[in-house]
N, C-alpha and C positions, 0 to 999 in steps of 0.2 A: 682418362680415355685409353681403351685396351686394343692394341695392334697384333694382327694377328697375320702371318703368311696364310695362304692359301692350306698347304696341307697340316698347319694346327690349328686350324678352325673348328672341327667339329667338336661339336658339345659343349662349348664355352657361352658364358652369358653374353646375352643378345644388348645390353645396355651400353649406349657410349664406347662403341665400336668399330675401327676401320680395319678392314678387312683387305690385304693384297691378293688379285687373284681374278679370275675372269667372271664376271656377274652372272653366266647363265650358269656354272658350275656352282658359283657360290649359293645361289639361292636354290639349287637344286635339294644343297642341303639343309635347308632352314624348314623349322615345321610349320603348317598351313596355318592360316589367319592370325596372324601375331601381330601385322603393323596398321596403325592407326592413319595413317599417311604417308605417302609415295611420292616423292620428287622424281621427275626423270630428265633429266638433260643429255639427251643422245647427239649423237653424231648427227652433223645437219646436210651430209653428203654435200658438200659443197664444191667440191674439185672442179677445175676447169680442164680442159684437155691438156696433156702435157705440152702440146704446142704453143699454146697459149698463155700469154703473161700479162695482168693487168696493170698498166702503166697509170702515172699522173700524168694527167692533160698538159701537153707543151714539155712537157721534161722527162727525163729517160729513166729517172727513178722509177721502180717496183715498189706498187702494194702489197705491204704483209699479209697475205690471207693466211688461209688454214692451209698448209700444207701436211699435216700430220699422218700418219700410216693410218691410225684408229678412225679417221673420216675417210676413209677411203674404200670405197666397196667398185665390184667388177660391173654391176646392173642394176635397175631398179628391184630386178625380182630377188635378187641378192640381198639389197636392203629392205623389203619388204618382209624376207624371210628371217631376218635377224629382229624385226618389228616385233613377230609373230613370237618368236621366241622368247623376248623379254616380256610381251605381256604374259604372254599365258603365265608363266611364272610369278607376273605380280600379282594377276589375279586369283591366284592360288595362296598368296603371303596375305594379301589386304583382310582385314576385318571383317564381317559384314556391314558395316557401315562407313567404312574406312573411306577417304579419297583419294584420288590419283592427278596430280598436276603432270603435264607435257608441254615442254615449250621447246619451241622451232620459229623457223623462216618458213618464206614459203617457197623453198627449195621441199622440206620435207613435213611441216607440219599438216599438210592435207592428206597423206599418206596414212600419218598415226590415226589421226581423225576418222578415214573411213576403215582402216582396222579395227581400230576399237569398237565402231560400231557393230561393227561384221562377229565381232566375240561376244557383245551383249554387253560390256559396257555403257553405262547411259552418261551422256554429256548433259552437265549441270551450267556451265558457261564457259564462252570461251573473254580471257582476258586480254587485253592488246595493250602490251609495253612499248609507251610511246617515248623514245630516246631523245632527250635534249640534247644530246650533243653528237649526233650519228656520225659515222664514218662518212665526209665529203664525196660528193658526186662528182669523181675527177671525169668522166666520159660524157655526163650530160645527155646521155642518149635515153636514159629513162629516167621514170621517179625516183628520187632519193628513197633507200632504203632505212626508212627511221623507226621500224616499227618489230616487233616479234610477236608471236602469238604463244598465250599458254590456253591450253585446255583444261578445264577442270571437270573430273568425271569421278561416279561411282562404278562400282562396278557390277552392277546392275541395275534394273528399274525397278528391283523391290526396296532398297536401298531407300529409308525415309529417314532414318535419325542421324544424319551425318552430321559436323560437328560444320557450323556456320558463323560467325562471330560476326553479328550485322554492327555492331557498332564502330570494329576496327575499319570493316568495308565503307563504312561512313566516312571514316577518316580519310582514306585510301583512295576512293574513286573520285572522278573529278563528277562537280556539281551538287543538291541538294540532296540529289536520289543516287548518288554515290555510282553512275554508269562505271561501265569495268572498262575504265582506262586507267592505266597507271602511268604517269609522267614522273621517267627517272633516267638520270642520266647514265652513259657507260661507264665502267671503272676508269679512273683518270686518278693522278696523284698518287698518294701515299699508299692509296687501296690498292692500286694497280702493284700485284705481285711480279718483280724482277729481276733477272740474275745479276751475277757479278758485273756483267759485260751492257747490263741495262735493257737488257732482250726483254721480252714478256714472256712469263714462265707458260701461259697458259693464253693460248689465242683467243678463246672464248670466255673468259671468265667472269661471273654474274656477279652484278653488285650485292652488297650485304644490304640494301635496303630492298630486291626485289625478294628477295628470300624473307627477309624482315615480314613481306606483307604477306606472302605465300601461307607461312608459318603463324602469324597472328590471325588470320580469317578462317582458317580450317582446322587449327588443331587448339588441345587445352595442355594446360602446363601437364608435365610428368608423359605425355602423348609419346609411343615410338614411332621415328619416322625412319623411312628407307629411302636411300639414295644409290642406285647401282650404279650409275655411272658418276661419282663424285667430285672427276678433276681436283681441284685444288682442295677441295673441304667446304666450300660458303654453306652449304648446306648444316653441317655439322659445327661450323665456327658458331652459326646463327641461333640454331637448336639450344646449344649450350647455354649461350647467354638468356635465352628466354624459358630456360628450365623447363625445356623438353629434352628427349632422350633420341639419340641418334644411331644408326646401325646403316656406314657407309662401305661401298664397292670399289675398288679403283685400280685396275689392271696396269697402269705406267707406273712404274717406280719412281720417277722423277717426280709425278706427282704428289704419289705418296708421301715420298721425304717431305715436299713442301707443306702437306696437310699438317705433316706430324709437327713440325719445328709452327705451324701456323697455330695448332691446339694447344700448344703448350704453353703458349703467352699470351692466348687469347683475353685474360684480364685486364691485361695490360694496355689491350690495343686502343687506339685513339676511336677505334669504331664503337664502343660500346652503347648499348642500346638501353640501357636501364633506365635513362633519363626520355627516353621518346616513348615509352608503353605504360 
């Protein structure tokens, strides 16, 4: 893996790269139509009003939600502007038959889908991630949030030769006709990255199994994958195991450092996928 801070990136080789910096600025410095697949795990814009705290029913302890600065926006308009800026650059960077995955919850995924359609992206599927161990429904005033949605799309309606590996879709989907529902637990145990105090390194770390399914169903060996908001690097971590190449961008230094450490020891991890594919 090659690691570059933003100011040293220009002109370097693209394969297996982690860049620290703002994804908008970095993507502006990349050539057209170079990626075979893009995976976006964006801010979900989950913030509660500052006066409200989510507490467990009947007890005084607070639920640890997402309270990081990168998830904060002043308004839906500001969030939508961010979405447009990201998608404009991603659309330029995708090869003609590349595909794009975007993941989100009900808070944000509909905004991404609407803007994608307005920009000419052609949606192929939505895939429902059904969490087998969702966060408990502490208050009991709404349905338990046990799902996230992935949108899978091509850059325009004319893209017909995109990669779809049906044999893997059959393995991962529910039922004989491989419905678009993936039953996967959220990160826990050894897979969940924690600091020396036992706190989660990243509040929304995605499971290895989720990225395994995304990558195996929509890419081929040797393909180049872009993750512009890489978090703790699960996309690159899985891509390397599956003999794909990655280009990841992350602006938060703490996540960059954890990603670097994670990728250095990936061959020794208990989550090797070699026996599963």
